[in-house]
N, C-alpha and C positions, 0 to 999 in steps of 0.2 A: 677231190670231192669231199664235202662235208659228211660226216657220219652223225648219227642220232645218239651217240654214246654221251654219258655225262661223267666227266672225270671229277673226282674229288680235290678240292683244295684245302690244304691244311694252313691255318692262318695262326700266327702267334697273337697272344692277348693284345699286344700293342697294335697290331694291323688290324685286329677286329675293333678295338676302340676307335682308331682312325676312320675306318670305313663307317662305322656307326655314326660317328660325329659329322663325317662328310655327308652322309645321306640325310641326316636331320637338318644340316645346313641347306642342302638342295631343296629339301621339302619346304623349308621356311621361305626361301627366295621364290619358290614356285607359288606359294601362297600370296606372297607380296605382289608378284607379277600379275596374278589372276585378279587381285583387288585393283591393282592399277588399271588394267584393262577394262575391268567392268566400270570403274569411275570414268575413264575416258569415254567409254561408250554412252554412258548415261549423260555426261555432258554434252557430247556430240548430239545426241537425240534431243535433249532440251533445247539446244542451239537451233537445230532444224525446225523444231515446233515454234520457237519464238520468231524466227525469221519468216516462216509461212504465215504466222498470225499477223505479224507486221505488214507483210505483202498484201494480205487480204484486206487488213483495216489500217492503212498508214497513219490515220489521224490520231491513233493511240500514242 
């Protein structure tokens, strides 16, 4: 069974530096992934709008 206690962890300065850099790297790639997902969503939305306009007015 899990308990609610919080144990302290003592890290060396090298371990703290490593974890700090790893966290920063994860944050960077998370932002990159968010931008990529937003771009893909905008592109897909624009494509759907253009297809619908073309289907409504094929003479364009």
